[in-house]
KOLSELO-965001 format. One line per 4 residues: their letters; for each residue x, y, z of C-alpha. Coordinates in steps of 0.05 Angstrom, whole numbers, plus 5000, padded with zeros to 4 digits. Layout:
<vokes>
A) X,Y,Z | ... .
</vokes>
This chain:
<vokes>
XXXX) 7989,1461,7710 | 7949,1497,7644 | 7960,1572,7642 | 7880,1574,7643 .
XXXX) 7893,1549,7728 | 7952,1587,7746 | 7966,1592,7816 | 7967,1664,7849 .
XXXX) 8042,1663,7856 | 8050,1651,7776 | 8073,1715,7744 | 8025,1740,7679 .
XXXX) 8094,1720,7633 | 8078,1655,7643 | 8035,1657,7588 | 8092,1640,7538 .
XXXX) 8104,1575,7569 | 8104,1515,7518 | 8051,1463,7529 | 8109,1411,7528 .
XXXX) 8131,1443,7594 | 8066,1445,7625 | 8057,1360,7614 | 8130,1348,7642 .
XXXX) 8091,1340,7700 | 8048,1278,7711 | 8009,1305,7782 | 7996,1368,7742 .
XXXX) 7957,1334,7698 | 7919,1294,7747 | 7901,1354,7790 | 7879,1404,7727 .
XXXX) 7803,1382,7733 | 7813,1389,7809 | 7835,1455,7798 | 7780,1472,7738 .
XXXX) 7724,1468,7804 | 7755,1533,7833 | 7749,1592,7792 | 7816,1637,7769 .
XXXX) 7829,1697,7811 | 7835,1762,7775 | 7912,1786,7781 | 7896,1855,7803 .
XXXX) 7866,1822,7876 | 7922,1775,7884 | 7968,1789,7945 | 8022,1753,7979 .
XXXX) 7978,1724,8027 | 7940,1685,7971 | 8010,1644,7958 | 8010,1626,8027 .
XXXX) 7936,1606,8040 | 7936,1566,7988 | 7927,1487,7988 | 7974,1438,7996 .
XXXX) 7966,1409,7940 | 7983,1459,7894 | 8046,1482,7925 | 8068,1408,7917 .
XXXX) 8049,1406,7848 | 8090,1475,7839 | 8154,1441,7879 | 8155,1375,7827 .
XXXX) 8149,1427,7779 | 8213,1465,7795 | 8243,1397,7806 | 8234,1369,7745 .
XXXX) 8293,1351,7711 | 8263,1383,7643 | 8258,1445,7673 | 8310,1480,7679 .
XXXX) 8291,1550,7683 | 8265,1583,7735 | 8196,1622,7735 | 8201,1693,7747 .
XXXX) 8146,1723,7797 | 8108,1770,7795 | 8120,1838,7782 | 8062,1869,7841 .
XXXX) 8088,1807,7888 | 8162,1831,7881 | 8196,1841,7946 | 8249,1899,7969 .
XXXX) 8302,1839,7960 | 8290,1824,7876 | 8297,1901,7868 | 8362,1912,7907 .
XXXX) 8384,1855,7864 | 8356,1886,7791 | 8384,1958,7817 | 8447,1940,7824 .
XXXX) 8467,1935,7744 | 8416,1993,7721 | 8445,2057,7709 | 8423,2117,7695 .
XXXX) 8435,2183,7650 | 8430,2252,7680 | 8420,2308,7625 | 8440,2390,7646 .
XXXX) 8377,2435,7636 | 8411,2472,7578 | 8413,2403,7542 | 8346,2384,7556 .
XXXX) 8328,2461,7529 | 8368,2442,7468 | 8343,2376,7452 | 8267,2408,7469 .
XXXX) 8288,2469,7410 | 8297,2410,7363 | 8242,2372,7368 | 8193,2436,7359 .
XXXX) 8237,2445,7298 | 8225,2384,7276 | 8152,2399,7284 | 8154,2453,7238 .
XXXX) 8184,2409,7189 | 8125,2368,7189 | 8077,2424,7186 | 8115,2446,7127 .
XXXX) 8105,2386,7089 | 8028,2390,7098 | 8020,2469,7090 | 7994,2474,7164 .
XXXX) 8020,2537,7182 | 7976,2543,7243 | 8005,2492,7270 | 8079,2524,7244 .
XXXX) 8059,2588,7282 | 8040,2552,7347 | 8101,2516,7349 | 8147,2572,7328 .
XXXX) 8122,2613,7391 | 8145,2557,7428 | 8215,2558,7397 | 8210,2637,7405 .
XXXX) 8201,2619,7477 | 8258,2568,7486 | 8305,2606,7450 | 8284,2668,7504 .
XXXX) 8310,2614,7556 | 8368,2600,7529 | 8384,2682,7523 | 8358,2690,7603 .
XXXX) 8413,2642,7620 | 8464,2680,7591 | 8471,2624,7537 | 8501,2627,7465 .
XXXX) 8435,2622,7402 | 8442,2555,7383 | 8455,2541,7308 | 8396,2497,7299 .
XXXX) 8359,2560,7314 | 8389,2602,7265 | 8386,2550,7214 | 8313,2541,7220 .
XXXX) 8298,2617,7222 | 8327,2616,7150 | 8300,2554,7125 | 8228,2584,7152 .
XXXX) 8244,2642,7116 | 8250,2614,7049 | 8197,2563,7062 | 8150,2625,7068 .
XXXX) 8170,2665,7011 | 8159,2604,6974 | 8083,2587,7005 | 8069,2666,6984 .
XXXX) 8092,2663,6921 | 8056,2591,6908 | 7989,2623,6938 | 7987,2680,6896 .
XXXX) 7993,2636,6829 | 7944,2590,6857 | 7867,2588,6829 | 7845,2554,6892 .
XXXX) 7862,2596,6956 | 7883,2564,7021 | 7815,2567,7073 | 7818,2631,7114 .
XXXX) 7851,2610,7184 | 7909,2580,7146 | 7921,2646,7112 | 7914,2690,7169 .
XXXX) 7962,2641,7204 | 8006,2650,7137 | 8005,2727,7136 | 8020,2728,7216 .
XXXX) 8079,2679,7205 | 8105,2729,7154 | 8100,2783,7208 | 8135,2748,7264 .
XXXX) 8188,2719,7220 | 8206,2789,7185 | 8218,2818,7268 | 8258,2746,7285 .
XXXX) 8300,2762,7233 | 8312,2833,7250 | 8315,2824,7321 | 8370,2770,7311 .
XXXX) 8400,2807,7243 | 8473,2801,7274 | 8468,2728,7281 | 8436,2707,7221 .
XXXX) 8495,2750,7189 | 8551,2708,7228 | 8517,2635,7210 | 8506,2656,7129 .
XXXX) 8580,2690,7130 | 8609,2616,7159 | 8566,2572,7188 | 8623,2525,7209 .
XXXX) 8650,2579,7245 | 8591,2598,7283 | 8575,2524,7306 | 8639,2520,7333 .
XXXX) 8632,2573,7376 | 8577,2542,7396 | 8612,2486,7410 | 8663,2514,7455 .
XXXX) 8609,2541,7507 | 8580,2477,7513 | 8591,2428,7565 | 8589,2349,7563 .
XXXX) 8522,2332,7552 | 8507,2263,7587 | 8538,2241,7651 | 8538,2173,7668 .
XXXX) 8526,2158,7749 | 8508,2096,7787 | 8441,2096,7821 | 8452,2092,7896 .
XXXX) 8425,2025,7918 | 8362,2035,7966 | 8389,2013,8044 | 8354,1963,8081 .
XXXX) 8325,1977,8149 | 8337,1931,8200 | 8353,1926,8273 | 8421,1894,8258 .
XXXX) 8432,1957,8225 | 8415,2013,8266 | 8478,2020,8299 | 8509,2034,8232 .
XXXX) 8457,2084,8208 | 8483,2139,8239 | 8477,2207,8203 | 8551,2245,8175 .
XXXX) 8537,2312,8175 | 8575,2350,8120 | 8594,2422,8142 | 8617,2438,8067 .
XXXX) 8540,2460,8059 | 8534,2535,8034 | 8478,2573,8025 | 8458,2585,7947 .
XXXX) 8406,2635,7910 | 8356,2629,7850 | 8397,2587,7803 | 8438,2547,7840 .
XXXX) 8489,2617,7856 | 8528,2612,7914 | 8510,2671,7967 | 8572,2693,8008 .
XXXX) 8555,2741,8068 | 8616,2779,8075 | 8642,2848,8068 | 8670,2844,8003 .
XXXX) 8604,2811,7962 | 8541,2859,7998 | 8539,2889,7931 | 8536,2828,7884 .
XXXX) 8493,2800,7933 | 8446,2863,7941 | 8447,2860,7865 | 8422,2787,7862 .
XXXX) 8366,2806,7916 | 8344,2867,7867 | 8340,2831,7801 | 8297,2775,7836 .
XXXX) 8250,2836,7865 | 8182,2829,7836 | 8187,2770,7798 | 8136,2714,7809 .
XXXX) 8176,2654,7848 | 8208,2698,7895 | 8213,2683,7960 | 8201,2745,7993 .
XXXX) 8218,2717,8063 | 8282,2690,8045 | 8304,2753,8014 | 8289,2786,8069 .
XXXX) 8334,2746,8110 | 8392,2753,8061 | 8385,2820,8065 | 8381,2826,8145 .
XXXX) 8445,2772,8152 | 8488,2830,8100 | 8465,2888,8147 | 8489,2850,8206 .
XXXX) 8568,2841,8166 | 8561,2912,8138 | 8625,2960,8152 | 8616,3022,8121 .
XXXX) 8558,3068,8127 | 8551,3070,8049 | 8541,3002,8057 | 8488,2999,8116 .
XXXX) 8452,3055,8075 | 8448,3020,8007 | 8420,2949,8058 | 8374,2992,8094 .
XXXX) 8340,3025,8029 | 8339,2952,8004 | 8309,2918,8067 | 8260,2974,8077 .
XXXX) 8228,2968,8000 | 8227,2888,8017 | 8189,2891,8083 | 8136,2929,8044 .
XXXX) 8138,2891,7985 | 8124,2825,8033 | 8049,2836,8031 | 8030,2849,7961 .
XXXX) 7959,2848,7975 | 7920,2915,7966 | 7863,2904,8001 | 7900,2867,8072 .
XXXX) 7952,2917,8109 | 8024,2897,8135 | 8036,2849,8195 | 8050,2885,8264 .
XXXX) 8117,2854,8261 | 8135,2881,8204 | 8121,2946,8206 | 8150,2955,8273 .
XXXX) 8210,2920,8236 | 8216,2975,8175 | 8195,3035,8227 | 8257,3015,8268 .
XXXX) 8300,3007,8206 | 8273,3072,8175 | 8291,3106,8243 | 8364,3076,8231 .
XXXX) 8365,3110,8164 | 8358,3174,8189 | 8409,3170,8242 | 8461,3140,8200 .
XXXX) 8452,3201,8144 | 8438,3255,8207 | 8510,3232,8235 | 8547,3234,8174 .
XXXX) 8531,3293,8131 | 8575,3267,8076 | 8529,3219,8057 | 8455,3242,8024 .
XXXX) 8393,3198,8001 | 8354,3238,7944 | 8311,3215,7892 | 8353,3247,7838 .
XXXX) 8422,3223,7833 | 8472,3217,7773 | 8487,3135,7758 | 8540,3107,7785 .
XXXX) 8562,3042,7791 | 8521,2993,7845 | 8575,2943,7855 | 8635,2986,7874 .
XXXX) 8646,3017,7947 | 8650,3099,7948 | 8671,3141,7996 | 8662,3215,7997 .
XXXX) 8735,3226,7983 | 8724,3202,7913 | 8665,3253,7897 | 8674,3320,7875 .
XXXX) 8634,3361,7930 | 8652,3309,7988 | 8580,3276,7986 | 8561,3216,7969 .
XXXX) 8484,3215,7938 | 8451,3149,7940 | 8385,3146,7902 | 8330,3131,7951 .
XXXX) 8266,3170,7995 | 8262,3177,8063 | 8192,3214,8050 | 8164,3148,8012 .
XXXX) 8176,3099,8065 | 8144,3157,8120 | 8083,3166,8072 | 8084,3078,8063 .
XXXX) 8091,3076,8137 | 8036,3128,8156 | 7984,3085,8107 | 8001,3020,8125 .
XXXX) 7986,3044,8196 | 7926,3073,8179 | 7903,3016,8134 | 7921,2968,8193 .
XXXX) 7864,3007,8241 | 7813,3004,8184 | 7822,2924,8183 | 7820,2925,8261 .
XXXX) 7760,2914,8307 | 7750,2976,8345 | 7722,2943,8400 | 7775,2904,8422 .
XXXX) 7839,2909,8456 | 7882,2899,8389 | 7859,2964,8364 | 7889,2995,8432 .
XXXX) 7946,2965,8423 | 7964,2979,8360 | 7941,3051,8369 | 8002,3057,8421 .
XXXX) 8046,3052,8359 | 8017,3117,8342 | 8071,3151,8390 | 8129,3108,8352 .
XXXX) 8114,3131,8288 | 8101,3200,8303 | 8181,3205,8326 | 8201,3182,8264 .
XXXX) 8153,3229,8220 | 8186,3283,8267 | 8255,3257,8260 | 8248,3253,8181 .
XXXX) 8225,3319,8186 | 8284,3353,8216 | 8332,3314,8169 | 8300,3350,8109 .
XXXX) 8304,3417,8146 | 8379,3395,8161 | 8390,3385,8088 | 8344,3436,8060 .
XXXX) 8298,3401,8020 | 8232,3441,8008 | 8184,3385,7971 | 8188,3326,8018 .
XXXX) 8201,3378,8080 | 8127,3402,8063 | 8104,3331,8051 | 8125,3310,8115 .
XXXX) 8103,3372,8149 | 8033,3352,8124 | 8041,3281,8154 | 8056,3299,8223 .
XXXX) 7991,3353,8228 | 7945,3307,8199 | 7962,3265,8271 | 7957,3320,8310 .
XXXX) 7904,3373,8284 | 7839,3334,8308 | 7868,3309,8371 | 7851,3344,8440 .
XXXX) 7908,3384,8470 | 7932,3321,8523 | 7940,3269,8459 | 7980,3320,8426 .
XXXX) 8029,3329,8486 | 8037,3259,8494 | 8055,3247,8428 | 8103,3306,8428 .
XXXX) 8135,3277,8489 | 8164,3220,8455 | 8217,3276,8413 | 8248,3279,8477 .
XXXX) 8288,3215,8472 | 8311,3233,8399 | 8376,3261,8386 | 8355,3304,8335 .
XXXX) 8286,3346,8339 | 8255,3394,8283 | 8256,3464,8302 | 8180,3474,8312 .
XXXX) 8162,3427,8381 | 8114,3443,8429 | 8138,3475,8489 | 8129,3459,8557 .
XXXX) 8085,3523,8573 | 8057,3528,8501 | 7989,3510,8478 | 7984,3467,8412 .
XXXX) 7944,3533,8380 | 8021,3557,8371 | 8048,3495,8342 | 7982,3473,8295 .
XXXX) 8004,3555,8277 | 8065,3545,8267 | 8060,3479,8223 | 8009,3513,8182 .
XXXX) 8045,3581,8164 | 8100,3538,8136 | 8054,3491,8093 | 8024,3557,8063 .
XXXX) 8089,3579,8029 | 8095,3515,7993 | 8086,3516,7928 | 8040,3450,7934 .
XXXX) 7963,3473,7922 | 7943,3414,7953 | 7979,3408,8011 | 7966,3487,8021 .
XXXX) 7887,3470,8023 | 7894,3418,8077 | 7929,3461,8119 | 7883,3515,8123 .
XXXX) 7824,3459,8129 | 7865,3424,8190 | 7882,3496,8213 | 7802,3511,8210 .
XXXX) 7787,3442,8248 | 7836,3464,8300 | 7802,3524,8314 | 7725,3493,8309 .
XXXX) 7750,3442,8356 | 7774,3495,8403 | 7708,3528,8407 | 7740,3594,8365 .
XXXX) 7677,3597,8321 | 7690,3676,8295 | 7764,3658,8280 | 7745,3589,8243 .
XXXX) 7690,3629,8209 | 7734,3676,8183 | 7786,3630,8156 | 7739,3585,8116 .
XXXX) 7706,3647,8085 | 7775,3689,8065 | 7798,3615,8033 | 7740,3616,7989 .
XXXX) 7748,3542,7992 | 7676,3530,7979 | 7680,3562,7911 | 7732,3501,7885 .
XXXX) 7721,3448,7944 | 7682,3410,7888 | 7752,3400,7839 | 7785,3374,7889 .
XXXX) 7811,3297,7903 | 7760,3256,7949 | 7800,3258,8011 | 7803,3330,8014 .
XXXX) 7734,3330,7999 | 7725,3291,8061 | 7765,3337,8097 | 7726,3395,8081 .
XXXX) 7661,3354,8110 | 7693,3343,8178 | 7719,3410,8182 | 7649,3446,8163 .
XXXX) 7614,3388,8207 | 7662,3410,8264 | 7651,3482,8259 | 7572,3477,8260 .
XXXX) 7590,3432,8331 | 7631,3498,8347 | 7573,3540,8338 | 7523,3496,8375 .
XXXX) 7569,3492,8433 | 7575,3566,8432 | 7500,3578,8437 | 7496,3601,8360 .
XXXX) 7434,3560,8349 | 7421,3598,8277 | 7497,3590,8249 | 7495,3510,8275 .
XXXX) 7433,3501,8248 | 7437,3529,8171 | 7513,3497,8176 | 7497,3424,8194 .
XXXX) 7437,3424,8152 | 7454,3413,8080 | 7496,3349,8099 | 7432,3321,8142 .
XXXX) 7388,3341,8078 | 7424,3280,8033 | 7410,3231,8081 | 7481,3200,8072 .
XXXX) 7521,3238,8135 | 7563,3176,8154 | 7587,3167,8073 | 7605,3245,8075 .
XXXX) 7647,3238,8132 | 7686,3174,8113 | 7645,3136,8177 | 7621,3083,8130 .
XXXX) 7591,3057,8063 | 7527,3083,8032 | 7482,3036,8031 | 7446,3033,7958 .
XXXX) 7372,3019,7967 | 7332,3044,7900 | 7400,3064,7861 | 7451,3027,7817 .
XXXX) 7497,2975,7866 | 7563,2993,7871 | 7604,2957,7834 | 7658,2911,7873 .
XXXX) 7709,2961,7847 | 7679,3024,7866 | 7655,2988,7939 | 7737,2971,7951 .
XXXX) 7757,3043,7936 | 7702,3072,7991 | 7725,3023,8043 | 7797,3044,8034 .
XXXX) 7768,3115,8042 | 7739,3102,8120 | 7776,3139,8173 | 7795,3101,8232 .
XXXX) 7748,3094,8295 | 7791,3142,8322 | 7775,3190,8289 | 7706,3181,8280 .
XXXX) 7650,3246,8292 | 7596,3218,8333 | 7534,3218,8288 | 7487,3213,8342 .
XXXX) 7515,3280,8382 | 7517,3303,8306 | 7442,3290,8302 | 7420,3318,8367 .
XXXX) 7464,3382,8361 | 7424,3393,8283 | 7352,3371,8308 | 7351,3417,8378 .
XXXX) 7380,3469,8330 | 7324,3466,8283 | 7275,3459,8337 | 7300,3525,8368 .
XXXX) 7293,3558,8297 | 7230,3524,8261 | 7178,3511,8325 | 7171,3599,8336 .
XXXX) 7174,3601,8253 | 7115,3558,8258 | 7078,3581,8312 | 7090,3657,8276 .
XXXX) 7060,3636,8198 | 6983,3636,8198 | 6974,3602,8120 | 6974,3540,8111 .
XXXX) 7012,3543,8043 | 7070,3586,8084 | 7067,3527,8133 | 7094,3482,8081 .
XXXX) 7152,3522,8068 | 7215,3502,8110 | 7280,3520,8132 | 7301,3437,8156 .
XXXX) 7260,3393,8121 | 7287,3331,8153 | 7263,3360,8222 | 7197,3379,8192 .
XXXX) 7200,3311,8162 | 7202,3274,8236 | 7153,3331,8258 | 7092,3319,8212 .
XXXX) 7107,3238,8233 | 7105,3252,8296 | 7041,3291,8293 | 7011,3228,8255 .
XXXX) 7024,3182,8309 | 6961,3159,8353 | 6990,3140,8416 | 7064,3163,8435 .
XXXX) 7093,3123,8489 | 7156,3146,8527 | 7210,3170,8496 | 7269,3123,8484 .
XXXX) 7305,3148,8424 | 7343,3216,8412 | 7295,3238,8353 | 7241,3216,8412 .
XXXX) 7265,3254,8459 | 7273,3318,8418 | 7206,3307,8377 | 7171,3303,8439 .
XXXX) 7197,3367,8461 | 7185,3402,8398 | 7106,3394,8416 | 7117,3412,8491 .
XXXX) 7155,3481,8459 | 7096,3488,8418 | 7041,3483,8475 | 7087,3538,8514 .
XXXX) 7109,3489,8565 | 7180,3501,8565 | 7204,3461,8632 | 7183,3409,8602 .
XXXX) 7220,3414,8546 | 7279,3427,8580 | 7270,3373,8620 | 7277,3320,8559 .
XXXX) 7326,3362,8525 | 7378,3348,8574 | 7354,3283,8591 | 7384,3264,8530 .
XXXX) 7447,3217,8551 | 7487,3233,8486 | 7503,3300,8514 | 7561,3270,8560 .
XXXX) 7606,3253,8501 | 7598,3322,8485 | 7660,3375,8528 | 7633,3423,8578 .
XXXX) 7562,3382,8587 | 7553,3421,8644 | 7559,3491,8605 | 7520,3467,8544 .
XXXX) 7464,3447,8586 | 7463,3508,8616 | 7462,3540,8547 | 7409,3494,8518 .
XXXX) 7362,3513,8580 | 7368,3589,8570 | 7358,3574,8489 | 7299,3542,8502 .
XXXX) 7278,3594,8553 | 7271,3652,8501 | 7246,3611,8445 | 7191,3589,8490 .
XXXX) 7179,3663,8497 | 7180,3683,8423 | 7133,3614,8409 | 7086,3637,8459 .
XXXX) 7076,3709,8436 | 7066,3685,8363 | 7023,3638,8385 | 6969,3679,8434 .
XXXX) 6977,3748,8412 | 6918,3747,8376 | 6883,3726,8438 | 6900,3790,8483 .
XXXX) 6905,3868,8472 | 6952,3874,8530 | 7014,3838,8567 | 7045,3841,8632 .
XXXX) 7133,3841,8616 | 7138,3819,8690 | 7075,3762,8676 | 7128,3744,8622 .
XXXX) 7185,3751,8660 | 7158,3696,8719 | 7127,3656,8665 | 7188,3637,8633 .
XXXX) 7233,3648,8688 | 7276,3699,8651 | 7291,3775,8677 | 7257,3835,8666 .
XXXX) 7301,3863,8620 | 7310,3796,8575 | 7240,3797,8568 | 7243,3881,8545 .
XXXX) 7296,3875,8504 | 7269,3809,8468 | 7196,3843,8445 | 7235,3900,8430 .
XXXX) 7270,3863,8377 | 7217,3832,8352 | 7172,3889,8344 | 7228,3928,8311 .
XXXX) 7233,3865,8259 | 7158,3873,8246 | 7159,3803,8276 | 7108,3822,8320 .
XXXX) 7047,3877,8307 | 7057,3907,8381 | 7078,3969,8422 | 7111,3977,8494 .
XXXX) 7080,4015,8549 | 7133,4035,8588 | 7099,4065,8647 | 7052,4007,8659 .
XXXX) 7094,3950,8643 | 7056,3925,8590 | 7064,3899,8514 | 7000,3926,8472 .
XXXX) 6991,3881,8416 | 6954,3918,8345 | 6907,3863,8310 | 6913,3883,8239 .
XXXX) 6868,3844,8194 | 6884,3830,8122 | 6833,3834,8075 | 6827,3786,8014 .
XXXX) 6863,3824,7956 | 6916,3832,8009 | 6917,3760,8023 | 6923,3740,7943 .
XXXX) 6978,3795,7938 | 7016,3751,7993 | 7018,3690,7961 | 7036,3728,7892 .
XXXX) 7098,3760,7930 | 7120,3700,7959 | 7115,3661,7889 | 7151,3719,7856 .
XXXX) 7200,3711,7908 | 7213,3639,7889 | 7220,3644,7830 | 7270,3699,7841 .
XXXX) 7315,3655,7882 | 7306,3598,7828 | 7343,3641,7774 | 7393,3667,7832 .
XXXX) 7415,3595,7831 | 7411,3588,7755 | 7455,3645,7745 | 7507,3621,7801 .
XXXX) 7507,3561,7763 | 7528,3593,7691 | 7573,3651,7725 | 7607,3594,7773 .
XXXX) 7605,3637,7832 | 7577,3615,7902 | 7540,3682,7925 | 7472,3699,7899 .
XXXX) 7445,3764,7862 | 7426,3786,7933 | 7497,3782,7946 | 7527,3833,7899 .
XXXX) 7487,3882,7924 | 7523,3896,7977 | 7496,3912,8046 | 7438,3940,8017 .
XXXX) 7400,3875,7994 | 7408,3844,8070 | 7345,3850,8117 | 7359,3880,8181 .
XXXX) 7361,3832,8252 | 7376,3767,8260 | 7301,3738,8230 | 7323,3745,8153 .
XXXX) 7301,3674,8140 | 7237,3675,8181 | 7229,3748,8148 | 7236,3716,8084 .
XXXX) 7192,3649,8083 | 7133,3705,8111 | 7140,3744,8037 | 7215,3788,8045 .
XXXX) 7266,3780,7999 | 7302,3705,7999 | 7373,3713,7967 | 7426,3660,7979 .
XXXX) 7462,3720,8021 | 7411,3718,8069 | 7436,3650,8091 | 7491,3637,8144 .
XXXX) 7553,3682,8132 | 7535,3685,8058 | 7543,3623,8027 | 7570,3575,8071 .
XXXX) 7504,3541,8078 | 7499,3507,8010 | 7575,3494,8011 | 7569,3421,8031 .
XXXX) 7601,3373,7983 | 7585,3295,7966 | 7625,3244,7964 | 7621,3213,7898 .
</vokes>
């Protein structure tokens, strides 16, 4: 058959056959025209099925050609059509060469050297520089494998140095300089060769002294390069051989580590295995899960306390290293295992005082077992840090609460682990008290304090109950009959004596927060003012600033619960003025609308500072307390001011803005939100409808989240009655000449004694131009009409007062103090009575000392 009309079964190698072989069969010539009518099939589309479906005439032609006497050789099959039997028959005689990694590396070094020689011939220093960097990496691998320096590398280095010197000399003498890229590569190679020669100065000196001895020493470390092994045959899968195909298990396998080194889990090899684990830690391709499993097996075979301590230190560190991502949190099962192992570590060092875990110790051999008898003072000091483990456990616990959905059951289940964590923290405190380590003791006490300072008494008692099952307890615990305030006080007093100023600051803020949480307003206020934290808090770290903001906000809520409306309004005002309440309290990320957007790194840092959901202060409740306090302060003030210019000067700008917006509404529907309730209550209070105002305020549902809600509502009703009376007198005084005290008492459902007291105070503070007639039981109003010059003088006095206040603020900024100029004059500069703020807006002195407790009002810090 002609080579142009081959059958599908023919091989591509048939193109080399001679014409004599193709013409030996007569039938094949006759079949040629017949085959020409059929197009030849591409060799890439031929399959085994095409052979079986070919015509009988073509198969008969093949048979005749194969049986011809002139065709002694058998045709080869196509490489695409060979079966398993053909491969097996060919593989029987094939042998392959297996080279070790070291031999491959040496061959690659030599190949790199040859490429560098070629670059020298054409003066291509860019290629030489790249290949030299590759050569240095290969040599570094050689040294990492504890193998000697190849003589070829030293020889190449010396040759390269000579060629480099010659090239530099030639470049100086040449009239036509080489291009800039090649010249830079030449100068770079000069520095690299000089540095490398200095690094391998010892080996280069040995090679120059006796090259043959250097090569013999290298050959002595070399192993046979090539090992010839027969390639195993492939086993056919057939029904006849299934019975013989039983796998034979070899029990001679052993666990190996990276690099093929066998790892034996026995008490004798513990320290060697620990060293291997430590060396692999932090490397790129290290299997962290396998490291943890190895250390767990080592812990099972550990015998002595020293071995268990060393393994536990490594095991806890490996568990923390398992999750290297900063954003994601540690899995709960790993966290619980790490917590259990930290407890186990504390139990070992507490039970046996001859072993101590410290951060600073003398150097010691880590491959040798150590005993207390061999130490000078009988104490084996092991390098480690339990407080670092406790800090990391606490941080990972907080991070997990930040990432879990707070409205699901998983968050509640995770929060139950706080009891176990608190037990571990308390046990570590007992350990550091026993070993007298003041610095870590202060840190662990701060961790314990942060878990209980903001919690109710019932929760603190539940956490403290976990210490009953511990074999060691700290010196300060919650007694069965004592309250939590004594526990908080004892912990804070210990931290006040610490050397760390940051811990003292945080302890003070936590102590103030706890007093405010328990409605002890005056103690909390005095502690905050005496600490002068408002002067230096701006230079503190972000976490401490967040704690300061939370403390001041809790102090404002405490004042509100205690019925101190003016103090509550002044304390909460500055944080609401910023309109960034959630961000300042670390309860949400601020949405940048008109300002520069946060970068991903800044947003990630903001989210990492967020507090867990169970530590949040309800911002809706906080807003309700602030707006109600502002209503009770602002509405009587608005009623007492006559001129429109003075009315624009508000004490609470957020409240005044909401009130102006509500006044502009044409139609007002039923109140829905908290703000709607308060705005409609403010309008009712302005109109003298104190009962409607009381009902609207008490119908706010958010009050149910405040403790002792019944007492709070009763207090609010009483304050609304009092401020309703004041607003009524300010509004309708110009229309009366006398007004009966008994009528006022019945109108506002107040005792006659209270009405008389309030009116007397207003007259004394010069807020009301009137006098009391005790005989008839009436209040007599005096009309005072200001002339035009008097009104202008009043306006000028207001402007001068505003200018004075501005100068005080500038002076405070320059001097760095927190108080205004009015604070320096002592009590003489302060006005009498409770209405200093209202008097200041009507023309009286307006110093910052007149604000809440001399300087607290404007000290709300902003988190940056």
